[in-house]
KOLBASE-68745 format. One line per 3 residues: for each residue x, y, z of N, C-alpha, C. Coordinates in steps of 0.2 Angstrom, whole numbers, m for minus. Example, Ala and Ser with C-alpha at 12.3 -4.5 7.8 and 13.67 -1.06 7.14 Angstrom:
2
66,m28,39,62,m22,39,66,m16,39  64,m11,35,68,m5,36,64,0,39 .
END
This chain:
257
m226,m312,m603,m225,m318,m597,m228,m314,m592  m233,m318,m588,m237,m315,m583,m230,m317,m576  m229,m310,m573,m225,m312,m566,m229,m316,m562 .
m226,m318,m556,m229,m320,m549,m232,m315,m547  m229,m308,m548,m231,m301,m543,m238,m299,m545  m240,m300,m551,m245,m298,m555,m250,m305,m553 .
m249,m310,m554,m254,m315,m552,m254,m316,m543  m252,m313,m539,m253,m314,m534,m260,m307,m532  m261,m304,m537,m266,m298,m538,m273,m298,m541 .
m272,m305,m542,m280,m306,m547,m284,m311,m542  m288,m309,m541,m296,m313,m536,m302,m315,m541  m302,m319,m539,m309,m324,m543,m315,m323,m538 .
m320,m322,m540,m327,m320,m535,m333,m325,m539  m335,m329,m535,m342,m333,m537,m348,m330,m533  m353,m327,m535,m357,m324,m533,m362,m329,m531 .
m365,m332,m528,m369,m337,m525,m375,m337,m522  m381,m338,m525,m388,m335,m523,m394,m343,m521  m394,m342,m516,m400,m347,m516,m406,m346,m517 .
m409,m342,m520,m416,m340,m522,m414,m340,m530  m419,m343,m532,m418,m342,m541,m425,m342,m542  m428,m339,m547,m437,m338,m550,m436,m346,m554 .
m432,m349,m557,m433,m355,m561,m431,m361,m557  m427,m361,m552,m424,m366,m549,m421,m363,m542  m425,m363,m537,m424,m362,m531,m418,m367,m527 .
m412,m364,m524,m406,m369,m523,m403,m372,m527  m401,m370,m532,m399,m374,m537,m392,m374,m536  m387,m368,m532,m382,m370,m531,m381,m374,m526 .
m384,m378,m523,m383,m383,m518,m387,m390,m521  m388,m390,m529,m389,m396,m530,m384,m402,m533  m386,m408,m532,m379,m412,m533,m379,m413,m540 .
m373,m415,m542,m372,m417,m550,m365,m421,m548  m366,m428,m549,m362,m432,m546,m359,m434,m540  m363,m432,m535,m362,m432,m527,m358,m426,m523 .
m357,m421,m530,m356,m414,m525,m361,m408,m529  m359,m403,m524,m367,m398,m526,m361,m394,m532  m366,m392,m535,m366,m386,m540,m358,m382,m538 .
m360,m379,m533,m356,m374,m531,m348,m378,m530  m348,m385,m528,m343,m388,m528,m340,m388,m533  m343,m389,m538,m340,m392,m545,m337,m385,m549 .
m342,m379,m548,m338,m372,m551,m331,m370,m547  m333,m371,m541,m328,m368,m535,m321,m374,m538  m321,m379,m539,m314,m384,m540,m313,m380,m548 .
m316,m382,m552,m313,m380,m558,m311,m371,m559  m315,m367,m555,m313,m360,m554,m305,m360,m553  m304,m366,m545,m297,m364,m541,m293,m367,m548 .
m293,m371,m554,m288,m372,m557,m286,m367,m562  m288,m362,m563,m287,m357,m567,m279,m353,m566  m275,m353,m570,m269,m352,m567,m267,m344,m565 .
m270,m339,m568,m270,m332,m565,m272,m331,m558  m277,m333,m557,m281,m332,m548,m276,m336,m543  m276,m330,m539,m272,m330,m534,m278,m334,m527 .
m282,m329,m527,m288,m331,m522,m295,m332,m526  m298,m336,m523,m305,m338,m526,m309,m336,m519  m314,m333,m519,m320,m333,m514,m326,m333,m516 .
m330,m335,m513,m338,m338,m514,m341,m333,m510  m346,m329,m513,m347,m322,m512,m357,m325,m510  m360,m324,m506,m367,m325,m503,m370,m323,m498 .
m376,m322,m497,m379,m318,m492,m385,m324,m489  m383,m331,m490,m386,m336,m488,m383,m341,m484  m383,m344,m478,m381,m346,m472,m381,m353,m474 .
m384,m355,m480,m384,m362,m482,m379,m364,m486  m378,m358,m492,m373,m357,m495,m366,m358,m493  m366,m354,m487,m360,m353,m485,m357,m357,m481 .
m362,m361,m476,m361,m369,m472,m357,m374,m479  m362,m373,m486,m359,m379,m490,m351,m376,m491  m350,m371,m492,m344,m370,m495,m338,m371,m489 .
m340,m369,m484,m336,m370,m479,m335,m379,m479  m339,m384,m481,m340,m390,m481,m333,m392,m484  m333,m390,m491,m329,m394,m497,m322,m389,m495 .
m322,m384,m490,m317,m380,m489,m314,m374,m494  m320,m372,m496,m319,m365,m500,m319,m359,m496  m316,m354,m498,m316,m347,m494,m324,m344,m496 .
m325,m341,m491,m333,m339,m493,m334,m332,m487  m338,m326,m492,m339,m320,m488,m345,m319,m487  m350,m319,m483,m356,m316,m482,m356,m309,m483 .
m361,m306,m489,m364,m300,m490,m371,m297,m489  m370,m293,m491,m377,m289,m490,m382,m292,m493  m387,m293,m491,m394,m295,m493,m397,m290,m499 .
m395,m284,m497,m400,m280,m504,m397,m278,m513  m392,m284,m511,m388,m282,m517,m394,m283,m524  m393,m279,m530,m396,m279,m536,m394,m285,m539 .
m388,m286,m539,m384,m289,m546,m379,m294,m542  m375,m298,m546,m371,m303,m544,m365,m298,m545  m364,m293,m546,m358,m288,m548,m359,m281,m543 .
m362,m283,m540,m364,m277,m533,m359,m282,m528  m362,m288,m529,m358,m293,m522,m352,m293,m523  m350,m294,m528,m342,m294,m531,m339,m289,m529 .
m343,m283,m529,m340,m278,m527,m337,m276,m520  m343,m280,m515,m343,m278,m510,m335,m282,m507  m336,m290,m511,m331,m294,m508,m323,m288,m510 .
m322,m286,m517,m317,m282,m519,m314,m278,m513  m320,m274,m513,m318,m269,m506,m315,m271,m502  m315,m277,m500,m310,m279,m493,m304,m281,m494 .
m302,m283,m502,m296,m283,m503,m291,m277,m507  m287,m275,m502,m285,m267,m506,m279,m268,m511  m276,m274,m511,m271,m274,m516,m270,m279,m519 .
m277,m280,m522,m280,m285,m527,m279,m278,m532  m277,m280,m539,m279,m276,m545,m284,m278,m550  m284,m285,m550,m290,m288,m556,m295,m291,m550 .
m301,m290,m554,m308,m295,m548,m308,m299,m558  m311,m304,m556,m313,m309,m560,m321,m310,m558  m327,m311,m563,m334,m310,m559,m334,m316,m563 .
m334,m323,m560,m337,m329,m559,m345,m332,m560  m350,m333,m564,m353,m335,m564,m356,m342,m558  m360,m343,m554,m359,m346,m551,m365,m353,m552 .
m367,m354,m559,m370,m360,m561,m369,m362,m567  m361,m362,m570,m358,m365,m572,m352,m371,m572  m355,m376,m569,m353,m381,m567,m345,m385,m571 .
m347,m383,m578,m343,m386,m582,m336,m381,m586  m336,m375,m583,m334,m368,m581,m326,m370,m582  m322,m368,m590,m317,m370,m593,m312,m365,m589 .
m307,m367,m587,m301,m362,m583,m298,m359,m588  m298,m363,m592,m292,m358,m598,m300,m351,m601  m305,m352,m601,m307,m347,m601,m307,m340,m596 .
m307,m342,m591,m304,m336,m586,m297,m334,m588  m293,m341,m588,m284,m334,m591,m288,m331,m597  m291,m332,m600,m292,m329,m607,m293,m322,m607 .
m299,m321,m603,m301,m315,m601,m298,m309,m597  m294,m312,m594,m288,m309,m589,m284,m306,m592  m281,m311,m599,m275,m307,m602,m274,m301,m605 .
m279,m298,m607,m279,m291,m612,m278,m285,m605  m280,m288,m599,m279,m281,m594,m274,m281,m592  m269,m288,m592,m262,m289,m590,m259,m284,m595 .
m260,m286,m601,m257,m283,m607,m257,m276,m608  m263,m274,m605,m262,m266,m607,m267,m263,m602  m265,m260,m600,m264,m256,m591,m272,m251,m594 .
m273,m249,m602,m278,m243,m602,m287,m248,m601  m285,m253,m602,m291,m259,m602,m294,m260,m596  m301,m256,m594,m306,m256,m588,m309,m263,m586 .
m310,m266,m592,m315,m270,m591,m316,m276,m597  m315,m282,m595,m316,m288,m603,m322,m292,m601  m324,m295,m607,m326,m303,m606,m326,m307,m613 .
m330,m310,m613,m329,m316,m620,m335,m317,m625  m333,m319,m630,m338,m320,m633,m336,m327,m639  m343,m330,m640,m340,m336,m645,m344,m334,m651 .
m341,m337,m655,m345,m340,m662,m351,m343,m662  m358,m342,m664,m364,m344,m665,m363,m350,m669  m364,m356,m667,m364,m361,m671,m370,m364,m674 .
m375,m364,m669,m382,m365,m670,m386,m362,m671  m390,m361,m677,m392,m355,m680,m399,m353,m676  m401,m357,m671,m407,m356,m669,m407,m352,m663 .
m400,m351,m663,m397,m347,m657,m397,m339,m659  m397,m338,m665,m397,m332,m668,m403,m326,m666  m409,m329,m664,m415,m326,m664,m417,m326,m658 .
m414,m331,m654,m416,m333,m645,m414,m326,m643  m420,m325,m640,m419,m318,m634,m415,m320,m628  m415,m327,m627,m410,m331,m622,m403,m332,m621 .
m401,m330,m627,m396,m330,m630,m392,m323,m631  m388,m319,m628,m385,m313,m628,m381,m313,m635  m383,m308,m639,m377,m306,m644,m373,m301,m642 .
m367,m300,m646,m363,m294,m646,m360,m293,m651  m361,m285,m653,m356,m285,m661,m349,m280,m656  m344,m281,m660,m338,m277,m657,m335,m273,m663 .
m331,m268,m662,m327,m265,m668,m323,m268,m670  m317,m263,m674,m312,m269,m676,m306,m270,m671  m305,m265,m664,m302,m266,m660,m305,m272,m655 .
m310,m275,m656,m313,m279,m650,m316,m275,m649  m316,m269,m647,m321,m268,m640,m328,m268,m642  m333,m267,m636,m338,m271,m638,m344,m263,m641 .
m348,m265,m646,m352,m259,m647,m358,m258,m646  m363,m266,m644,m368,m266,m640,m368,m273,m640  m371,m275,m634,m375,m281,m632,m383,m282,m633 .
m386,m287,m634,m393,m287,m635,m396,m295,m635  m402,m293,m635,m405,m300,m634,m408,m300,m642  m409,m297,m644,m412,m296,m653,m405,m297,m657 .
m408,m299,m663,m403,m303,m667,m399,m296,m670  m392,m296,m667,m387,m291,m671,m382,m293,m674  m378,m290,m678,m382,m286,m682,m386,m290,m687 .
m391,m284,m688,m399,m286,m691,m397,m287,m700  m399,m293,m703,m397,m292,m710,m402,m289,m714  m402,m284,m716,m407,m279,m718,m409,m282,m728 .
m403,m284,m730,m403,m286,m737,m406,m294,m737  m405,m295,m731,m406,m307,m732,m398,m308,m732  m393,m306,m733,m387,m307,m733,m384,m308,m725 .
m383,m314,m724,m381,m316,m719,m373,m312,m716  m373,m309,m712,m365,m307,m710,m361,m315,m709  m357,m313,m710,m350,m318,m708,m350,m322,m704 .
m351,m319,m698,m353,m323,m692,m357,m320,m685  m361,m324,m683,m363,m319,m676,m362,m322,m669  m360,m318,m663,m356,m321,m658,m361,m320,m654 .
m360,m322,m648,m365,m323,m640,m360,m321,m636  m363,m317,m633,m359,m316,m625,m358,m321,m621  m353,m323,m618,m351,m327,m611,m350,m323,m606 .
m355,m323,m601,m354,m319,m595,m349,m319,m590  m344,m320,m591,m338,m320,m587,m336,m312,m590  m332,m309,m583,m330,m302,m584,m322,m304,m581 .
m319,m296,m581,m313,m296,m575,m314,m287,m575  m311,m285,m569,m313,m278,m570,m304,m277,m566  m302,m270,m567,m299,m267,m561,m302,m265,m558 .
m298,m268,m551,m304,m267,m544,m305,m260,m544  m303,m253,m546,m303,m247,m544,m311,m247,m549  m309,m250,m558,m315,m248,m560,m323,m251,m555 .
m321,m258,m554,m326,m262,m552,m329,m256,m547  m328,m254,m542,m330,m251,m536,m333,m245,m538  m331,m241,m544,m335,m235,m547,m340,m239,m551 .
m340,m245,m555,m345,m245,m559,m351,m248,m554  m351,m251,m550,m357,m252,m546,m362,m246,m543  m358,m241,m542,m360,m234,m541,m362,m232,m546 .
m362,m233,m554,m365,m229,m560,m371,m230,m560  m376,m225,m564,m382,m225,m564,m386,m229,m569  m390,m232,m567,m393,m237,m574,m397,m235,m580 .
m394,m234,m585,m398,m233,m590,m404,m235,m594  m407,m233,m596,m412,m236,m601,m413,m243,m604  m406,m242,m609,m404,m248,m612,m403,m255,m607 .
m401,m253,m603,m399,m258,m597,m407,m261,m595  m409,m256,m593,m418,m258,m590,m422,m261,m595  m420,m258,m602,m423,m262,m607,m420,m271,m609 .
m415,m268,m610,m412,m276,m612,m412,m280,m607  m413,m279,m599,m411,m281,m593,m403,m286,m595  m398,m282,m596,m393,m281,m597,m387,m280,m594 .
m384,m280,m587,m379,m275,m583,m372,m274,m586  m371,m278,m593,m367,m275,m593,m369,m269,m600  m372,m267,m599,m373,m262,m603,m372,m255,m600 .
m372,m255,m593,m372,m250,m589,m364,m248,m590  m358,m251,m594,m353,m248,m595,m353,m242,m601  m356,m246,m606,m358,m243,m612,m361,m238,m612 .
m366,m237,m609,m371,m231,m608,m366,m225,m605  m362,m226,m599,m360,m221,m596,m352,m220,m599  m350,m223,m607,m346,m221,m609,m338,m223,m609 .
m339,m230,m605,m334,m235,m604,m335,m240,m609  m327,m242,m612,m326,m249,m616,m325,m254,m612  m329,m260,m616,m328,m266,m613,m326,m271,m619 .
m318,m273,m617,m313,m278,m623,m316,m286,m622  m317,m287,m629,m322,m293,m628,m318,m299,m634  m315,m303,m632,m311,m309,m631,m314,m314,m634 .
m312,m318,m641,m317,m322,m645,m313,m329,m639  m317,m333,m637,m315,m339,m637,m320,m347,m640  m316,m351,m638,m320,m358,m639,m325,m360,m635 .
m324,m359,m629,m327,m361,m625,m336,m361,m624  m339,m366,m622,m345,m366,m623,m347,m366,m617  m354,m361,m616,m354,m359,m609,m361,m365,m608 .
m361,m369,m602,m368,m373,m600,m370,m370,m593  m373,m365,m592,m376,m363,m587,m384,m366,m587  m385,m367,m579,m390,m370,m576,m395,m366,m571 .
m401,m364,m578,m406,m359,m575,m411,m363,m573  m412,m372,m575,m417,m377,m575,m416,m382,m573  m421,m386,m571,m420,m393,m567,m418,m398,m575 .
m420,m396,m581,m419,m399,m586,m411,m399,m588  m409,m391,m587,m403,m390,m587,m394,m395,m585  m397,m395,m576,m396,m400,m573,m394,m406,m576 .
m399,m409,m578,m400,m414,m583,m395,m416,m587  m394,m411,m591,m391,m411,m596,m384,m409,m597  m382,m406,m590,m375,m406,m588,m373,m413,m584 .
m377,m415,m581,m376,m421,m578,m375,m427,m585  m378,m429,m589,m377,m430,m595,m371,m430,m597  m367,m423,m599,m361,m422,m601,m357,m424,m599 .
m357,m424,m593,m351,m426,m588,m351,m432,m588  m358,m435,m587,m356,m444,m588,m354,m446,m594  m356,m444,m598,m353,m443,m607,m346,m443,m607 .
m343,m436,m603,m334,m437,m603,m333,m441,m599  m335,m445,m593,m331,m451,m589,m332,m457,m593  m337,m458,m597,m338,m463,m600,m332,m465,m606 .
m332,m458,m610,m326,m457,m614,m319,m459,m610  m319,m454,m607,m310,m458,m602,m310,m465,m602  m314,m469,m598,m314,m474,m595,m313,m479,m602 .
m316,m477,m608,m315,m480,m617,m309,m480,m619  m307,m472,m617,m303,m471,m623,m296,m475,m621 .
END
């Protein structure tokens, strides 16, 4: 059972940028009369184990929108190379925080239970420094899709490797029992996060363009928890239309139920 003392030390951070190569300004795109940023914030705020939720940005437009709907927001430096660096800057201001959850700002359907799921291992095992999620792949097309990051784990559920390639590779043509995709939701112990942001970037991270490989290349373990949560990130206007359709379908189901 998680005590209130522990609960008060968990911080959720939503890094949000205005710039995006494929969809500039997507954080402020409207979905059902609310911006994507507001959808994300409201769903994240429903997680049981987060006491504080902060939106981290370097853009005044996002800052103004966050304040409009009542979110806590922090302006961060403009020179961060990744969302994790931005999250670490925010975490450095919360000295009494024990755990920090890095939550993608482009998933308006984020499941609050998924956030609680990724937090639990660090509450239960003090030796775990970092955790993330995986989901069993159900669509065979995703196995070879480089935009779907795959993960393999050892028998202790620690990550062995993350890749855009198909892993594990079926050399003899016999498919493994399951393939898993990585869900980009992370929790760190605060002290490790502050250290992590300064770790050297290695050749695997540079090659795959996967930031989580930095931990593995520097000898740190990542606990990977299986979830049923299906991530719906928004990278393009077409993705936005798909999420809008899902929200409309859910509302219709409730109306007819």
